[in-house]
C-alpha positions as CSV (number, residue, x, y, z in Angstrom):
1,X,1.4,-3.4,-24.3
2,X,5.2,-3.0,-23.5
3,X,7.6,-6.0,-22.8
4,X,7.7,-7.2,-19.3
5,X,9.3,-9.4,-16.7
6,X,7.2,-11.2,-14.1
7,X,8.9,-12.6,-11.0
8,X,6.5,-13.8,-8.2
9,X,8.5,-15.7,-5.8
10,X,6.2,-15.2,-2.7
11,X,4.4,-18.2,-1.5
12,X,1.0,-17.2,-0.1
13,X,-0.9,-19.0,2.6
14,X,-4.4,-17.6,2.8
15,X,-7.2,-18.2,5.3
16,X,-8.0,-19.1,8.8
17,X,-5.3,-20.4,11.2
18,X,-2.8,-20.4,8.5
19,X,-0.3,-19.2,11.1
20,X,0.0,-22.9,11.9
21,X,2.3,-23.1,8.9
22,X,4.9,-20.8,10.1
23,X,7.0,-23.2,12.1
24,X,7.2,-25.7,9.2
25,X,7.8,-23.3,6.7
26,X,10.7,-21.6,8.6
27,X,12.0,-25.2,9.1
28,X,11.9,-25.8,5.4
29,X,14.3,-22.6,5.1
30,X,16.7,-24.2,8.0
31,X,16.0,-21.0,9.8
32,X,17.9,-20.8,13.3
33,X,17.6,-17.3,14.5
34,X,14.9,-14.9,13.5
35,X,14.1,-11.1,13.8
36,X,10.4,-10.5,14.9
37,X,9.4,-7.1,13.7
38,X,6.0,-5.6,14.8
39,X,4.1,-2.2,15.7
40,X,2.7,-0.8,18.7
41,X,1.6,-3.9,20.3
42,X,-1.9,-4.9,18.4
43,X,-0.4,-8.3,17.7
44,X,-0.2,-8.9,21.4
45,X,-3.7,-7.8,22.1
46,X,-5.0,-10.0,19.3
47,X,-3.0,-13.0,20.5
48,X,-0.9,-13.5,17.2
49,X,2.2,-12.6,19.1
50,X,1.7,-15.6,21.3
51,X,0.9,-17.8,18.3
52,X,3.9,-16.7,16.5
53,X,6.4,-17.2,19.7
54,X,4.8,-20.7,20.2
55,X,5.5,-21.7,16.6
56,X,9.1,-20.5,16.8
57,X,9.5,-22.2,20.2
58,X,8.5,-25.6,19.0
59,X,10.9,-25.4,16.4
60,X,14.0,-24.3,18.5
61,X,14.2,-21.2,16.7
62,X,16.0,-18.1,18.4
63,X,14.0,-14.8,18.5
64,X,15.2,-11.3,18.7
65,X,12.4,-8.6,18.6
66,X,12.2,-5.1,17.2
67,X,8.7,-3.7,18.3
68,X,7.3,-0.2,17.8
69,X,7.5,0.2,14.0
70,X,5.8,3.4,13.2
71,X,2.9,3.5,10.4
72,X,5.4,5.8,8.2
73,X,8.5,3.7,9.0
74,X,11.7,5.5,9.6
75,X,15.3,4.8,8.4
76,X,16.5,4.8,12.1
77,X,14.3,1.6,12.5
78,X,15.9,0.0,9.5
79,X,19.3,0.8,11.1
80,X,18.3,-0.6,14.4
81,X,17.1,-3.6,12.8
82,X,20.4,-4.2,11.0
83,X,22.2,-3.8,14.1
84,X,20.0,-6.4,15.9
85,X,20.6,-8.7,13.0
86,X,24.4,-8.6,13.2
87,X,24.5,-9.0,16.8
88,X,22.2,-12.1,16.8
89,X,23.2,-13.8,13.5
90,X,19.8,-13.6,12.3
91,X,19.0,-15.4,9.2
92,X,15.3,-14.6,8.6
93,X,12.9,-11.7,9.4
94,X,9.3,-12.2,10.5
95,X,7.4,-9.1,9.8
96,X,4.0,-9.1,11.7
97,X,1.5,-6.3,11.0
98,X,0.4,-3.8,8.3
99,X,3.7,-3.4,6.4
100,X,7.1,-5.1,5.9
101,X,10.7,-4.1,7.3
102,X,13.6,-5.4,5.4
103,X,17.3,-5.5,6.5
104,X,20.1,-5.4,3.9
105,X,23.7,-6.0,4.8
106,X,26.3,-5.4,2.2
107,X,25.1,-7.6,-0.6
108,X,23.1,-10.0,1.3
109,X,19.6,-9.6,1.8
110,X,18.0,-11.4,4.7
111,X,15.0,-13.2,3.5
112,X,11.7,-12.1,5.0
113,X,8.4,-13.7,5.9
114,X,5.1,-11.5,6.5
115,X,2.1,-12.1,8.6
116,X,-0.5,-9.5,7.5
117,X,-2.8,-7.7,9.9
118,X,-4.1,-5.0,7.9
119,X,-5.1,-4.8,4.3
120,X,-3.7,-2.0,2.2
121,X,0.1,-1.7,1.6
122,X,0.5,-4.8,-0.7
123,X,3.9,-5.3,0.8
124,X,3.1,-8.9,1.5
125,X,3.8,-9.9,-2.3
126,X,5.9,-7.1,-3.6
127,X,9.6,-5.8,-3.5
128,X,8.8,-2.2,-2.7
129,X,9.4,-0.1,0.5
130,X,8.9,3.5,1.5
131,X,11.1,4.8,4.2
132,X,11.1,8.2,6.1
133,X,14.2,9.9,6.7
134,X,13.5,12.0,9.9
135,X,16.6,14.2,9.6
136,X,15.6,15.4,5.9
137,X,11.9,14.9,6.3
138,X,11.7,13.1,3.0
139,X,9.8,9.9,2.5
140,X,11.3,7.8,-0.4
141,X,10.6,4.7,-2.2
142,X,13.1,1.9,-3.1
143,X,12.4,-1.7,-4.2
144,X,13.5,-5.0,-6.1
145,X,12.4,-8.2,-6.7
146,X,14.9,-9.6,-4.5
147,X,13.1,-7.9,-1.6
148,X,9.9,-10.0,-2.0
149,X,8.8,-12.0,1.0
150,X,9.7,-15.6,0.7
151,X,6.2,-16.2,2.0
152,X,3.3,-14.5,3.6
153,X,0.5,-15.5,5.8
154,X,-2.7,-13.7,5.1
155,X,-5.5,-14.6,7.6
156,X,-8.4,-12.2,7.3
157,X,-9.6,-12.8,10.9
158,X,-6.5,-10.8,12.1
159,X,-8.0,-7.8,10.2
160,X,-11.2,-8.0,12.3
161,X,-9.8,-5.6,14.9
162,X,-8.5,-3.2,12.7
163,X,-10.2,0.2,13.5
164,X,-13.0,1.6,11.1
165,X,-10.6,4.6,10.4
166,X,-7.5,2.5,9.6
167,X,-9.7,0.1,7.6
168,X,-11.0,2.9,5.5
169,X,-7.5,4.3,5.1
170,X,-6.3,0.9,3.8
171,X,-9.3,0.8,1.4
172,X,-8.2,4.2,0.0
173,X,-4.6,2.9,-0.2
174,X,-5.8,-0.2,-2.3
175,X,-7.9,1.8,-4.6
176,X,-5.2,4.3,-5.0
177,X,-2.7,1.3,-6.0
178,X,-5.0,0.3,-8.8
179,X,-5.4,3.9,-10.1
180,X,-1.8,4.4,-10.3
181,X,-1.6,1.4,-12.8
182,X,-4.9,1.8,-14.5
183,X,-4.5,5.5,-15.4
184,X,-1.2,4.8,-17.5
185,X,0.2,4.1,-21.0
186,X,0.1,1.9,-22.8
187,X,-3.4,0.6,-22.5
188,X,-3.5,-3.1,-21.8
189,X,-6.9,-4.6,-22.1
190,X,-6.6,-7.7,-19.9
191,X,-4.7,-5.7,-17.1
192,X,-7.0,-2.8,-17.3
193,X,-10.0,-5.1,-16.9
194,X,-8.3,-7.0,-14.0
195,X,-8.0,-3.6,-12.3
196,X,-11.6,-2.6,-13.0
197,X,-12.5,-5.9,-11.4
198,X,-10.4,-5.3,-8.2
199,X,-11.9,-1.9,-8.0
200,X,-15.5,-3.4,-8.3
201,X,-14.7,-5.8,-5.6
202,X,-13.4,-3.1,-3.0
203,X,-16.3,-0.8,-3.9
204,X,-18.8,-3.7,-3.2
205,X,-17.1,-5.0,-0.1
206,X,-16.0,-1.6,1.7
207,X,-19.2,-0.9,3.2
208,X,-19.6,-4.3,4.6
209,X,-16.2,-4.3,6.3
210,X,-17.1,-0.8,7.8
211,X,-20.3,-1.8,9.2
212,X,-19.5,-5.5,10.1
213,X,-16.0,-5.6,10.8
214,X,-16.0,-9.5,11.6
215,X,-17.7,-10.4,8.1
216,X,-14.9,-12.9,7.0
217,X,-15.9,-12.8,3.5
218,X,-16.1,-9.2,3.0
219,X,-12.6,-8.9,5.0
220,X,-11.0,-11.9,2.8
221,X,-12.3,-9.9,-0.3
222,X,-10.6,-6.7,0.8
223,X,-7.4,-8.6,1.8
224,X,-7.0,-10.4,-1.4
225,X,-7.8,-7.2,-3.4
226,X,-5.1,-5.4,-1.5
227,X,-2.6,-8.0,-2.6
228,X,-3.6,-8.1,-6.1
229,X,-3.6,-4.4,-6.3
230,X,0.2,-4.2,-5.9
231,X,1.8,-7.7,-6.9
232,X,2.8,-6.6,-10.3
233,X,-0.2,-8.4,-12.3
234,X,-2.0,-5.1,-12.9
235,X,1.0,-3.0,-14.1
236,X,2.4,-5.7,-16.5
237,X,3.2,-4.0,-19.9
238,X,2.2,-0.6,-18.8
239,X,4.4,2.3,-17.3
240,X,2.5,3.0,-14.1
241,X,1.9,6.7,-13.2
242,X,2.5,6.9,-9.4
243,X,2.4,10.7,-9.4
244,X,-0.4,11.0,-6.4
245,X,1.8,8.7,-4.3
246,X,5.0,10.7,-4.7
247,X,2.9,13.8,-4.1
248,X,1.2,12.3,-1.0
249,X,4.6,11.2,0.2
250,X,5.4,14.8,0.9
251,X,2.5,15.1,3.0
252,X,3.1,12.1,5.3
253,X,6.7,13.0,5.5
254,X,6.3,16.6,6.6
255,X,3.0,16.1,8.7
256,X,3.2,12.3,9.5
257,X,-0.3,11.7,8.4
258,X,-2.0,8.5,7.6
259,X,-0.9,7.6,4.0
260,X,-4.3,6.4,3.0
261,X,-5.8,9.6,4.2
262,X,-3.8,11.6,2.1
263,X,-4.4,9.7,-1.0
264,X,-8.0,10.0,-0.4
265,X,-7.9,13.6,-0.4
266,X,-5.5,14.3,-3.3
267,X,-6.8,11.5,-5.8
268,X,-9.9,13.3,-6.9
269,X,-7.9,16.5,-7.4
270,X,-5.3,14.9,-9.2
271,X,-7.9,13.3,-11.6
272,X,-9.6,16.8,-12.2
273,X,-6.3,18.6,-12.8
274,X,-4.7,16.1,-15.4
275,X,-8.2,15.5,-17.3
276,X,-8.1,16.6,-20.7
277,X,-9.6,15.8,-24.2
278,X,-6.9,13.3,-25.0
279,X,-7.2,11.2,-21.8
280,X,-10.9,11.7,-20.8
281,X,-11.7,8.1,-22.7
282,X,-9.8,6.6,-19.9
283,X,-11.7,8.1,-17.0
284,X,-15.0,7.4,-19.0
285,X,-14.0,3.7,-19.3
286,X,-13.4,3.6,-15.6
287,X,-16.7,5.3,-14.8
288,X,-18.7,3.1,-17.2
289,X,-16.9,-0.2,-16.3
290,X,-16.7,0.3,-12.7
291,X,-19.6,2.8,-11.8
292,X,-22.0,1.7,-14.4
293,X,-22.2,5.4,-15.8
294,X,-24.3,5.4,-19.1
295,X,-23.2,8.8,-20.3
296,X,-22.2,8.4,-23.9
297,X,-20.0,11.6,-24.0
298,X,-16.5,10.9,-22.8
299,X,-15.8,14.2,-21.1
300,X,-19.1,14.1,-19.2
301,X,-18.8,10.4,-18.1
302,X,-15.4,11.4,-16.9
303,X,-16.3,14.1,-14.8
304,X,-19.1,11.9,-13.4
305,X,-16.6,9.3,-12.5
306,X,-14.3,11.5,-10.5
307,X,-17.5,12.5,-8.5
308,X,-18.1,9.0,-7.9
309,X,-14.7,8.6,-6.8
310,X,-14.9,11.6,-4.6
311,X,-18.3,10.1,-3.1
312,X,-16.8,6.7,-2.5
313,X,-14.1,8.2,-0.3
314,X,-16.5,10.4,1.7
315,X,-18.7,7.3,2.3
316,X,-15.7,5.7,4.0
317,X,-15.6,8.6,6.5
318,X,-12.2,9.9,5.3
319,X,-11.6,13.6,5.1
320,X,-12.2,15.4,1.9
321,X,-9.6,18.3,2.5
322,X,-6.2,19.0,3.9
323,X,-7.7,21.8,6.1
324,X,-9.6,19.0,7.7
325,X,-6.4,17.6,9.0
326,X,-4.8,20.8,9.9
327,X,-2.7,21.3,6.7
328,X,-2.5,24.8,5.2
329,X,-0.7,26.2,2.3
330,X,2.6,27.2,4.0
331,X,4.7,24.1,2.8
332,X,3.0,23.7,-0.8
333,X,6.0,25.2,-2.7
334,X,8.5,23.4,-0.7
335,X,6.7,20.0,-0.8
336,X,6.3,20.3,-4.7
337,X,9.9,21.0,-5.1
338,X,11.0,18.4,-2.9
339,X,8.7,15.8,-4.7
340,X,10.5,16.7,-8.0
341,X,14.0,16.5,-6.6
342,X,14.7,12.8,-7.3
343,X,12.6,12.1,-10.3
344,X,10.2,13.4,-12.9
345,X,6.4,13.1,-11.6
346,X,3.5,11.8,-13.9
347,X,3.8,9.3,-16.7
348,X,0.1,9.6,-17.5
349,X,0.4,13.2,-17.7
350,X,3.6,14.8,-16.6
351,X,3.6,17.3,-13.6
352,X,5.4,20.4,-13.2
353,X,6.1,22.1,-9.7
354,X,3.2,24.5,-10.5
355,X,1.0,21.6,-11.3
356,X,1.8,19.9,-8.1
357,X,1.2,23.1,-5.9
358,X,-2.0,23.3,-7.8
359,X,-3.2,20.0,-6.9
360,X,-2.3,20.7,-3.2
361,X,-4.3,23.9,-3.4
362,X,-7.4,22.3,-4.9
363,X,-7.1,19.8,-1.9
364,X,-7.4,22.4,0.5
C-alpha cells in the first residue's frame, strides 16, 4: 500500500427532509449572497426549488440564479457563473442537481454546498470536476481537495423522479468509479474489499430501484454507494487507473452522449483488452468475491466475471454497442490521439493509441 493523504472536509446530511438544515448551515457560514446553480428545471417540478428558496428567504440571503446547466457541463457555464459571482458579491454557491459547479476567481475559491438529486457522479463529496470545452470539443478533468463541498444534502426521495434510463446511467457511473480504483496497483486488502462491498450493494439494489423507483431503502443504498464510490476512501494507498473514464470523455465530448452510457459500453471491452496472465488474478477475485464465481482457474474465472459485468449493464437496459447510439468508427483515431494528448492513459495496464482505437472498435 502506498503512502496517502486523506482530507474529507465535507459534512453530509443524509436522509428525508434534510433540506431543512440548509438555512441554518448557511447561517453558520455567515453567508449573505448565494449563487443557486441547477439544471433544466427538474428541481422546480419536484418542489425542491421552492424549499431551497424558502430556506434562503427565511435567513435573508440574497439569491442569484444560474439555471440550465447541461449534463456534460460547459466551460462557458463556468464563465457565466464567475461573472454572476463578481456582479452580485456571491460568497457561497448552492449546486442543486446531479453535479457541482464551482467558481474560482483568482486565488479565492467560493465555497460550495450541494443538494443531490441523482446518484452517480460522486461530486457531493469529492474535489473533482470535468468540463467540456465547446470550441475544442475536449472534456477535461481537474480537481483539488480545496474544491470539495463544505456540506452536501443527500435526500434519497429527491431521486424518486429520476427516469429509468438516467438511473441506470448513474448506476453504471458508480460501478465504473469503483472499477477504476479496484483494478489498480498496488493491491490494498481493506480498500479492495470495501470496493467489492460497494459493487455488491449496487448490484443488489439496482434492479429494485429500476422496478420500484420510490423504494426508499434501495434508493438510499444506491445514493450512498455513489458517494462512497468516489470520496477517496476506495483509492487510498492505490494508483487508480481511470483509463475507461478518459477514453469515454472523448465520446461524450465529441457526441454529447450520457457519460454513464458510454462507460457501460466501454468497460467490458476495456476489461477484455487489458486482461492477461499477469492480472487475471484480480479479475478472478472480483468474480469470486462479487459474483460468487466458483471457477478455480484464474483466467477462466476472469472471463466469466467480465461476462457477468456485461450482463449486469445489459440488465439495466443500457446500450451494449456504440453503433446502438449512432456512433461509427470515423473519429476513433482522432479521439484516441486526443485522449493521450494531455497525459498517459492506464496505470493498471498502459494503453497506446492503437490500444484505445482497438477498445473503441471492440465496442462497435
